[in-house]
DSSP file (Angstrom, degrees, kcal/mol; ACC not computed):
  #  RESIDUE AA STRUCTURE BP1 BP2  ACC     N-H-->O    O-->H-N    N-H-->O    O-->H-N    TCO  KAPPA ALPHA  PHI   PSI    X-CA   Y-CA   Z-CA
    1    1 A M              0   0    0      0, 0.0     2,-0.7     0, 0.0    66,-0.1   0.000 360.0 360.0 360.0 132.4   68.6  102.5  109.2
    2    2 A D        +     0   0    0     63,-0.0     2,-0.4     5,-0.0     5,-0.1  -0.875 360.0 166.5-116.6  97.8   69.7  105.5  111.3
    3    3 A A    >   -     0   0    0     -2,-0.7     3,-1.3     3,-0.2    65,-0.0  -0.902  38.1-140.9-115.5 140.8   71.6  107.9  109.1
    4    4 A S  T 3  S+     0   0    0     -2,-0.4    -1,-0.1     1,-0.2    -2,-0.0   0.652 100.6  60.7 -73.5 -13.8   72.5  111.4  110.0
    5    5 A F  T 3  S+     0   0    0     10,-0.1    11,-1.5     1,-0.0     2,-0.4   0.319 102.9  56.8 -95.6   8.4   71.9  112.6  106.4
    6    6 A V  E <   -A   15   0A   0     -3,-1.3     2,-0.3     9,-0.2     9,-0.3  -1.000  60.1-179.8-140.1 140.6   68.2  111.6  106.5
    7    7 A S  E     -A   14   0A   0      7,-2.7     7,-3.0    -2,-0.4     2,-0.4  -0.993  27.8-118.2-140.3 148.6   65.4  112.5  108.7
    8    8 A A  E     +A   13   0A   0     -2,-0.3     2,-0.3     5,-0.2     5,-0.2  -0.679  28.1 177.9 -85.5 135.4   61.7  111.6  108.9
    9    9 A E  E >   -A   12   0A   0      3,-3.3     3,-1.2    -2,-0.4     2,-0.3  -0.832  59.8 -58.0-138.7  97.7   59.2  114.4  108.5
   10   10 A G  T 3  S-     0   0    0     -2,-0.3    -1,-0.1     1,-0.2     0, 0.0  -0.516 119.8 -12.4  69.0-126.9   55.5  113.3  108.6
   11   11 A D  T 3  S+     0   0    0     -2,-0.3    45,-0.6    -3,-0.1     2,-0.3   0.149 131.4  53.8 -96.1  19.8   54.9  110.7  105.8
   12   12 A Y  E <  S-AB   9  55A   0     -3,-1.2    -3,-3.3    43,-0.2     2,-0.3  -0.937  72.1-128.0-143.1 167.4   58.1  111.3  104.0
   13   13 A V  E     -AB   8  54A   0     41,-2.2    41,-2.2    -2,-0.3     2,-0.4  -0.890  15.3-153.1-115.4 151.4   61.9  111.4  104.6
   14   14 A V  E     +AB   7  53A   0     -7,-3.0    -7,-2.7    -2,-0.3     2,-0.3  -0.988  20.9 164.6-124.3 131.2   64.3  114.2  103.7
   15   15 A G  E     -AB   6  52A   0     37,-2.4    37,-3.5    -2,-0.4     2,-0.4  -0.910  27.0-126.2-138.0 167.5   67.9  113.7  103.0
   16   16 A T  E     - B   0  51A   0    -11,-1.5     2,-0.4    -2,-0.3    35,-0.2  -0.928  14.0-169.1-121.0 143.9   70.7  115.6  101.4
   17   17 A I  E     - B   0  50A   0     33,-2.2    33,-2.7    -2,-0.4     2,-0.7  -0.995  25.2-126.5-127.5 134.6   73.1  114.7   98.6
   18   18 A D  E >>  - B   0  49A   0     -2,-0.4     4,-2.4    31,-0.2     3,-0.8  -0.732  14.5-165.6 -87.6 112.0   76.1  116.8   97.8
   19   19 A V  H 3> S+     0   0    0     29,-3.1     4,-1.9    -2,-0.7    -1,-0.2   0.828  88.4  62.5 -64.6 -32.2   76.1  117.7   94.1
   20   20 A G  H 34 S+     0   0    0     28,-0.4    -1,-0.2     1,-0.2    29,-0.1   0.801 112.3  36.1 -64.2 -28.3   79.8  118.8   94.4
   21   21 A V  H <4 S+     0   0    0     -3,-0.8    -2,-0.2    27,-0.2    -1,-0.2   0.893 134.2  20.1 -88.2 -47.3   80.7  115.2   95.3
   22   22 A Y  H  < S-     0   0    0     -4,-2.4    -3,-0.2     1,-0.1    -2,-0.2   0.734  98.3-127.3-100.6 -26.0   78.4  113.2   93.1
   23   23 A G     X  -     0   0    0     -4,-1.9     4,-0.8    -5,-0.4    -3,-0.1  -0.004  24.2 -93.2  88.8 157.7   77.2  115.5   90.4
   24   24 A L  H  > S+     0   0    0      2,-0.2     4,-2.6     1,-0.2     5,-0.2   0.867 115.2  63.5 -77.0 -37.9   73.6  116.3   89.3
   25   25 A E  H  > S+     0   0    0      1,-0.2     4,-2.6     2,-0.2     5,-0.2   0.916 102.9  47.6 -57.8 -47.5   73.3  113.6   86.6
   26   26 A P  H  > S+     0   0    0      0, 0.0     4,-2.2     0, 0.0    -1,-0.2   0.876 112.1  51.1 -62.1 -34.9   73.7  110.6   89.0
   27   27 A I  H  X S+     0   0    0     -4,-0.8     4,-2.6     2,-0.2    -2,-0.2   0.925 112.0  46.4 -66.5 -43.6   71.2  112.1   91.4
   28   28 A L  H  X S+     0   0    0     -4,-2.6     4,-2.3     2,-0.2    -1,-0.2   0.904 112.4  49.9 -65.6 -41.6   68.6  112.7   88.6
   29   29 A K  H  X S+     0   0    0     -4,-2.6     4,-1.9    -5,-0.2    -1,-0.2   0.912 113.4  46.2 -63.5 -41.7   69.1  109.1   87.2
   30   30 A T  H  X S+     0   0    0     -4,-2.2     4,-1.4    -5,-0.2    -2,-0.2   0.925 110.2  53.0 -66.6 -44.0   68.7  107.6   90.7
   31   31 A A  H  < S+     0   0    0     -4,-2.6     3,-0.5     1,-0.2     4,-0.4   0.918 109.5  49.5 -57.3 -43.8   65.6  109.8   91.4
   32   32 A H  H >< S+     0   0    0     -4,-2.3     3,-1.2     1,-0.2     4,-0.2   0.901 107.3  54.5 -62.9 -40.3   64.0  108.6   88.2
   33   33 A A  H 3< S+     0   0    0     -4,-1.9     3,-0.5     1,-0.2    -1,-0.2   0.767 107.6  51.5 -65.2 -24.7   64.8  104.9   89.0
   34   34 A Y  T >X S+     0   0    0     -4,-1.4     4,-2.6    -3,-0.5     3,-1.1   0.458  79.3  94.6 -92.5  -1.3   63.0  105.3   92.4
   35   35 A T  T <4 S+     0   0    0     -3,-1.2    -1,-0.2    -4,-0.4    -2,-0.1   0.716  80.9  58.4 -66.7 -18.6   59.7  106.8   91.0
   36   36 A G  T 34 S+     0   0    0     -3,-0.5    -1,-0.3    -4,-0.2    -2,-0.1   0.765 116.4  33.1 -76.4 -25.8   58.2  103.3   90.9
   37   37 A R  T <4 S+     0   0    0     -3,-1.1    20,-1.7     1,-0.2    21,-0.4   0.760 128.6  11.2 -98.1 -31.1   58.8  102.8   94.6
   38   38 A C  E  < S-C   56   0A   0     -4,-2.6     2,-0.5    18,-0.2    18,-0.2  -0.915  72.5-105.1-143.2 162.4   58.3  106.4   95.9
   39   39 A F  E     -C   55   0A   0     16,-3.4    16,-2.2    -2,-0.3     2,-0.4  -0.863  46.4-155.3 -87.0 129.6   57.2  109.8   95.1
   40   40 A V  E     -C   54   0A   0     -2,-0.5     2,-0.4    14,-0.2    14,-0.2  -0.910  18.0-179.1-117.2 133.2   60.5  111.8   94.7
   41   41 A H  E     -C   53   0A   0     12,-2.3    12,-3.0    -2,-0.4     2,-0.4  -0.996   6.9-165.8-131.7 128.6   61.0  115.5   95.1
   42   42 A L  E     +C   52   0A   0     -2,-0.4     2,-0.3    10,-0.2    10,-0.2  -0.898  12.3 170.3-112.9 142.0   64.3  117.2   94.6
   43   43 A Q  E     -C   51   0A   0      8,-1.9     8,-3.4    -2,-0.4     2,-0.1  -0.992  38.8-101.8-150.9 142.3   65.1  120.8   95.7
   44   44 A H  E     -C   50   0A   0     -2,-0.3     6,-0.2     6,-0.2     2,-0.1  -0.421  42.9-174.1 -61.6 134.9   68.2  122.9   95.9
   45   45 A G        -     0   0    0      4,-3.1     2,-0.2     1,-0.2    -1,-0.1  -0.172  42.7 -40.9-107.4-153.7   69.5  123.1   99.5
   46   46 A E  S >  S-     0   0    0     -2,-0.1     3,-2.2     2,-0.1    -1,-0.2  -0.522 107.5 -28.4 -74.7 140.9   72.3  125.1  101.0
   47   47 A G  T 3  S-     0   0    0      1,-0.3    -2,-0.1    -2,-0.2   -29,-0.0  -0.300 132.2 -15.4  58.5-127.5   75.4  125.4   99.0
   48   48 A D  T 3  S+     0   0    0     -4,-0.1   -29,-3.1     2,-0.1   -28,-0.4   0.210 107.1 118.8 -93.1  14.1   76.0  122.4   96.7
   49   49 A L  E <   -B   18   0A   0     -3,-2.2    -4,-3.1   -31,-0.2     2,-0.5  -0.571  48.4-156.9 -86.3 144.9   73.4  120.3   98.6
   50   50 A V  E     -BC  17  44A   0    -33,-2.7   -33,-2.2    -6,-0.2     2,-0.5  -0.984  14.6-138.8-115.3 127.7   70.3  118.8   97.0
   51   51 A E  E     -BC  16  43A   0     -8,-3.4    -8,-1.9    -2,-0.5     2,-0.5  -0.748  16.9-160.4 -85.6 129.5   67.4  118.0   99.3
   52   52 A V  E     -BC  15  42A   0    -37,-3.5   -37,-2.4    -2,-0.5     2,-0.5  -0.953   4.6-167.6-113.7 122.6   65.8  114.7   98.4
   53   53 A R  E     -BC  14  41A   0    -12,-3.0   -12,-2.3    -2,-0.5     2,-0.5  -0.945   4.0-171.6-111.0 128.6   62.2  114.0   99.7
   54   54 A L  E     -BC  13  40A   0    -41,-2.2   -41,-2.2    -2,-0.5     2,-0.4  -0.975   5.4-176.0-119.8 130.1   60.9  110.5   99.4
   55   55 A R  E     -BC  12  39A   0    -16,-2.2   -16,-3.4    -2,-0.5   -43,-0.2  -0.996  30.7-116.1-124.4 131.0   57.3  109.6  100.1
   56   56 A A  E     - C   0  38A   0    -45,-0.6   -18,-0.2    -2,-0.4     3,-0.1  -0.289   7.7-151.9 -68.6 144.2   56.3  105.9  100.0
   57   57 A R  S    S+     0   0    0    -20,-1.7     2,-0.4     1,-0.1    -1,-0.1   0.729  89.9  42.6 -79.8 -25.4   53.7  104.7   97.4
   58   58 A H  S >  S-     0   0    0    -21,-0.4     3,-1.4     1,-0.1    -1,-0.1  -0.957  82.0-130.9-125.7 142.7   52.8  101.9   99.9
   59   59 A S  T 3  S+     0   0    0     -2,-0.4    -1,-0.1     1,-0.3    -3,-0.1   0.688 101.5  62.7 -68.5 -19.6   52.3  102.2  103.6
   60   60 A D  T 3  S+     0   0    0      2,-0.1     2,-0.4    -3,-0.0    -1,-0.3   0.270  77.0 117.8 -90.7  13.7   54.6   99.3  104.6
   61   61 A T    <   -     0   0    0     -3,-1.4     2,-1.2   -24,-0.1    -5,-0.1  -0.666  62.9-138.6 -86.1 130.8   57.7  100.9  103.1
   62   62 A D     >  -     0   0    0     -2,-0.4     4,-2.1     1,-0.2     3,-0.3  -0.756  21.5-171.3 -85.4  96.7   60.7  101.6  105.4
   63   63 A L  H  > S+     0   0    0     -2,-1.2     4,-2.6     1,-0.2    -1,-0.2   0.819  78.9  56.5 -66.3 -32.9   61.6  105.0  103.9
   64   64 A Q  H  > S+     0   0    0      2,-0.2     4,-1.7     1,-0.2    -1,-0.2   0.910 110.1  46.1 -66.5 -38.8   64.8  105.4  105.9
   65   65 A A  H  > S+     0   0    0     -3,-0.3     4,-2.1     2,-0.2    -2,-0.2   0.902 111.6  52.5 -66.1 -40.2   66.1  102.1  104.5
   66   66 A V  H  X S+     0   0    0     -4,-2.1     4,-2.5     1,-0.2    -2,-0.2   0.898 107.3  52.0 -62.5 -39.9   64.9  103.2  101.0
   67   67 A F  H  X S+     0   0    0     -4,-2.6     4,-2.7     2,-0.2    -1,-0.2   0.884 106.4  53.9 -65.9 -36.0   66.8  106.4  101.3
   68   68 A G  H  X S+     0   0    0     -4,-1.7     4,-2.0     2,-0.2    -1,-0.2   0.915 110.5  46.4 -60.5 -42.4   70.0  104.5  102.3
   69   69 A E  H  X S+     0   0    0     -4,-2.1     4,-2.5     2,-0.2    -2,-0.2   0.896 110.1  54.7 -64.4 -39.9   69.5  102.4   99.1
   70   70 A F  H  X S+     0   0    0     -4,-2.5     4,-2.1     1,-0.2    -2,-0.2   0.934 107.5  49.2 -57.7 -48.2   69.0  105.7   97.2
   71   71 A A  H  X S+     0   0    0     -4,-2.7     4,-1.7     1,-0.2    -1,-0.2   0.899 111.5  49.0 -61.4 -41.5   72.3  107.1   98.5
   72   72 A N  H  X S+     0   0    0     -4,-2.0     4,-2.1     1,-0.2    -1,-0.2   0.889 110.2  51.3 -64.5 -38.6   74.1  103.9   97.5
   73   73 A D  H  X S+     0   0    0     -4,-2.5     4,-2.7     2,-0.2    -2,-0.2   0.831 104.7  56.5 -69.8 -31.1   72.6  104.0   94.0
   74   74 A V  H  X S+     0   0    0     -4,-2.1     4,-2.4     2,-0.2    -1,-0.2   0.930 108.2  48.5 -62.0 -43.8   73.6  107.7   93.6
   75   75 A L  H  X S+     0   0    0     -4,-1.7     4,-2.2     2,-0.2    -2,-0.2   0.916 110.8  50.9 -60.6 -43.7   77.2  106.5   94.2
   76   76 A D  H  X S+     0   0    0     -4,-2.1     4,-2.0     1,-0.2    -2,-0.2   0.934 112.3  45.5 -60.2 -47.5   76.8  103.7   91.7
   77   77 A H  H  X S+     0   0    0     -4,-2.7     4,-2.3     1,-0.2    -1,-0.2   0.866 109.4  56.7 -64.6 -35.8   75.5  106.1   89.1
   78   78 A C  H  X S+     0   0    0     -4,-2.4     4,-2.0     1,-0.2    -1,-0.2   0.926 108.9  45.6 -60.8 -45.2   78.3  108.6   89.8
   79   79 A L  H  X S+     0   0    0     -4,-2.2     4,-2.6     1,-0.2    -1,-0.2   0.867 110.1  54.5 -67.9 -35.6   80.9  105.9   89.2
   80   80 A R  H  X S+     0   0    0     -4,-2.0     4,-2.5     2,-0.2    -1,-0.2   0.902 108.2  49.6 -62.7 -40.2   79.1  104.9   86.0
   81   81 A V  H  X S+     0   0    0     -4,-2.3     4,-2.0     2,-0.2    -2,-0.2   0.921 112.3  47.8 -64.2 -43.5   79.2  108.5   84.7
   82   82 A K  H  X S+     0   0    0     -4,-2.0     4,-2.2     2,-0.2    -2,-0.2   0.912 113.0  47.5 -64.7 -43.1   82.9  108.7   85.5
   83   83 A I  H  X S+     0   0    0     -4,-2.6     4,-1.9     1,-0.2    -1,-0.2   0.900 110.2  53.0 -65.7 -40.4   83.7  105.4   83.8
   84   84 A A  H  < S+     0   0    0     -4,-2.5     4,-0.4     1,-0.2    -1,-0.2   0.904 110.6  47.5 -61.1 -40.6   81.7  106.4   80.7
   85   85 A A  H >< S+     0   0    0     -4,-2.0     3,-0.6     1,-0.2     4,-0.3   0.897 112.4  49.2 -67.4 -39.6   83.7  109.6   80.5
   86   86 A E  H 3< S+     0   0    0     -4,-2.2     3,-0.2     1,-0.2    -1,-0.2   0.807 118.5  38.3 -69.7 -29.3   87.0  107.8   80.9
   87   87 A T  T 3X S+     0   0    0     -4,-1.9     4,-2.5     1,-0.2    -1,-0.2   0.296  83.1 105.5-105.6   8.9   86.2  105.2   78.2
   88   88 A E  H <> S+     0   0    0     -3,-0.6     4,-2.6    -4,-0.4     5,-0.2   0.899  79.1  51.4 -58.7 -44.0   84.3  107.4   75.7
   89   89 A G  H  > S+     0   0    0     -4,-0.3     4,-2.1    -3,-0.2    -1,-0.2   0.915 112.1  45.5 -60.9 -44.5   87.2  107.5   73.2
   90   90 A V  H  > S+     0   0    0      2,-0.2     4,-2.5    -4,-0.2     5,-0.2   0.919 113.0  50.5 -66.2 -43.6   87.6  103.7   73.1
   91   91 A R  H  X S+     0   0    0     -4,-2.5     4,-2.5     1,-0.2    -2,-0.2   0.911 111.1  49.2 -60.7 -42.2   83.8  103.2   72.8
   92   92 A N  H  X S+     0   0    0     -4,-2.6     4,-2.7    -5,-0.2    -1,-0.2   0.888 110.7  50.1 -65.2 -38.8   83.7  105.7   69.9
   93   93 A L  H  X S+     0   0    0     -4,-2.1     4,-2.6     2,-0.2    -2,-0.2   0.926 111.9  47.4 -64.3 -44.9   86.6  104.0   68.2
   94   94 A I  H  X S+     0   0    0     -4,-2.5     4,-2.6     2,-0.2    -2,-0.2   0.914 114.1  47.6 -62.6 -43.1   84.9  100.6   68.5
   95   95 A L  H  X S+     0   0    0     -4,-2.5     4,-2.1     2,-0.2    -2,-0.2   0.920 112.1  49.1 -64.9 -43.8   81.6  101.9   67.3
   96   96 A A  H  X S+     0   0    0     -4,-2.7     4,-1.4     1,-0.2    -2,-0.2   0.912 113.0  47.8 -62.0 -41.9   83.3  103.7   64.3
   97   97 A H  H  X S+     0   0    0     -4,-2.6     4,-0.9     1,-0.2     5,-0.3   0.923 111.3  50.1 -64.9 -43.9   85.1  100.5   63.4
   98   98 A A  H  < S+     0   0    0     -4,-2.6    -1,-0.2     1,-0.2    -2,-0.2   0.853 119.0  37.3 -64.1 -34.7   82.0   98.4   63.7
   99   99 A L  H  < S+     0   0    0     -4,-2.1    -1,-0.2    -5,-0.2    -2,-0.2   0.583 103.2  71.7 -94.2 -10.5   80.0  100.7   61.5
  100  100 A S  H  < S-     0   0    0     -4,-1.4    -2,-0.1    -3,-0.3    -1,-0.1   0.816  80.9-144.1 -80.1 -30.3   82.6  101.7   59.0
  101  101 A G  S  < S+     0   0    0     -4,-0.9     2,-0.3     1,-0.3    -3,-0.1   0.565  70.3  93.0  75.5   6.1   83.0   98.5   57.0
  102  102 A T  S    S-     0   0    0     -5,-0.3     2,-0.5     0, 0.0    -1,-0.3  -0.825  84.3 -99.0-125.2 166.3   86.7   99.2   56.7
  103  103 A S        -     0   0    0     -2,-0.3     4,-0.2     1,-0.1     5,-0.0  -0.744  28.7-178.5 -88.2 129.5   89.7   98.2   58.7
  104  104 A L  S    S+     0   0    0     -2,-0.5    -1,-0.1     2,-0.1     3,-0.1   0.601  80.3  21.5 -97.4 -15.3   91.0  100.8   61.1
  105  105 A I  S    S-     0   0    0      1,-0.1     2,-0.4     2,-0.0    -2,-0.1   0.743 130.5  -8.2-117.8 -74.1   94.0   98.8   62.4
  106  106 A A    >   -     0   0    0      1,-0.1     3,-1.5     2,-0.0     4,-0.4  -0.904  49.2-162.3-138.5 107.1   95.3   95.9   60.3
  107  107 A A  G >> S+     0   0    0     -2,-0.4     3,-1.5     1,-0.3     4,-0.5   0.831  89.3  62.4 -59.1 -35.3   93.4   94.9   57.2
  108  108 A E  G 34 S+     0   0    0      1,-0.3     3,-0.3     2,-0.2     4,-0.3   0.728  99.4  56.1 -65.9 -19.9   95.2   91.5   57.0
  109  109 A L  G <4 S+     0   0    0     -3,-1.5    -1,-0.3     1,-0.2    -2,-0.2   0.601  93.8  69.8 -85.4 -11.0   93.8   90.5   60.3
  110  110 A E  T <4 S+     0   0    0     -3,-1.5    -1,-0.2    -4,-0.4    -2,-0.2   0.762 103.6  38.1 -77.4 -25.5   90.2   91.1   59.2
  111  111 A T  S  < S+     0   0    0     -4,-0.5    -1,-0.2    -3,-0.3    -2,-0.1   0.435  90.1 104.7-110.2  -0.2   90.0   88.1   56.8
  112  112 A V  S    S-     0   0    0     -4,-0.3    -3,-0.0    -3,-0.2    -4,-0.0  -0.422  75.7-102.9 -81.9 158.0   91.9   85.3   58.6
  113  113 A E    >   -     0   0    0     -2,-0.1     3,-1.5     1,-0.1    -1,-0.1  -0.427  36.8-107.1 -73.1 153.9   90.4   82.4   60.3
  114  114 A P  T 3  S+     0   0    0      0, 0.0    -1,-0.1     0, 0.0    -2,-0.1   0.793 117.6  50.5 -55.8 -31.8   90.2   82.5   64.1
  115  115 A G  T 3  S+     0   0    0      2,-0.0     2,-0.1     0, 0.0    -3,-0.0   0.617  92.0  95.1 -83.5 -12.1   93.0   79.9   64.5
  116  116 A E    <   -     0   0    0     -3,-1.5    -4,-0.1     1,-0.0     0, 0.0  -0.414  52.4-166.7 -79.9 156.3   95.5   81.6   62.2
  117  117 A D    >   +     0   0    0     -2,-0.1     3,-1.3     1,-0.1     6,-0.1  -0.565  14.7 167.9-141.0  72.0   98.2   83.9   63.3
  118  118 A P  T 3  S+     0   0    0      0, 0.0    -1,-0.1     0, 0.0    -9,-0.0   0.746  80.4  41.1 -66.1 -24.5   99.6   85.7   60.3
  119  119 A V  T 3  S-     0   0    0    -10,-0.0   -10,-0.0   -11,-0.0    -2,-0.0   0.362 111.1-115.5-105.1   6.4  101.6   88.3   62.2
  120  120 A G    X   +     0   0    0     -3,-1.3     3,-0.9     1,-0.1    -3,-0.0   0.819  60.0 150.9  72.1  32.4  102.9   86.0   64.9
  121  121 A I  T 3  S+     0   0    0      1,-0.2    -1,-0.1     4,-0.0     4,-0.1   0.863  73.3  51.9 -63.7 -34.5  101.1   87.5   67.9
  122  122 A G  T 3  S+     0   0    0     -5,-0.1    -1,-0.2     2,-0.1    -2,-0.0   0.561  91.0  94.0 -81.4  -8.3  101.0   84.1   69.6
  123  123 A R  S <  S-     0   0    0     -3,-0.9     5,-0.1    -6,-0.1     2,-0.0  -0.609  83.7-108.2 -85.0 144.6  104.8   83.4   69.2
  124  124 A P    >>  -     0   0    0      0, 0.0     3,-1.7     0, 0.0     4,-0.5  -0.353  30.0-113.5 -63.6 151.8  107.2   84.3   71.9
  125  125 A D  G >4 S+     0   0    0      1,-0.3     3,-1.1     2,-0.2    -2,-0.1   0.820 115.1  64.2 -56.4 -32.6  109.5   87.2   71.2
  126  126 A S  G 34 S+     0   0    0      1,-0.3    -1,-0.3     3,-0.0    -3,-0.0   0.742 103.7  47.2 -66.8 -21.3  112.5   84.9   71.1
  127  127 A E  G <4 S+     0   0    0     -3,-1.7    -1,-0.3     2,-0.1    -2,-0.2   0.484  93.4  95.9 -96.2  -5.1  111.1   83.1   68.1
  128  128 A K  S << S-     0   0    0     -3,-1.1     2,-0.1    -4,-0.5     3,-0.1  -0.599  83.4-105.3 -86.5 146.8  110.2   86.2   66.1
  129  129 A P        -     0   0    0      0, 0.0     2,-0.1     0, 0.0    -1,-0.1  -0.401  40.8-102.7 -67.5 146.9  112.6   87.6   63.5
  130  130 A A              0   0    0      1,-0.1     0, 0.0    -2,-0.1     0, 0.0  -0.452 360.0 360.0 -68.7 139.9  114.5   90.7   64.5
  131  131 A T              0   0    0     -2,-0.1    -1,-0.1    -3,-0.1     0, 0.0   0.413 360.0 360.0-111.3 360.0  113.1   93.8   62.9
């Protein structure tokens, strides 16, 4: 892989990741995930950049390709963090409902059999009584 954001220096590669774009948490999670394959060193660079140094644990490792995978995994973790933040309220509601032992929405729907439809959710609007 020949990427302009990564360069070989001796027995390791150095690349930069922009914290302003991806955030620090995704970079740290990715770095931790790569510790089995490489020795990882992170350091503040210029501005919002983080310098990532990877040194292979095994001599047959293509470090530039590994850094490309690293960069893709940072993007993946970044999106996971954003999705977790966007869905936090719903996850908390589901967790609260599961642990509460009470009905948070409609108590009559908690005790019916799966095939029953006591509130007529499955009926077309044209067949429902006017309210």
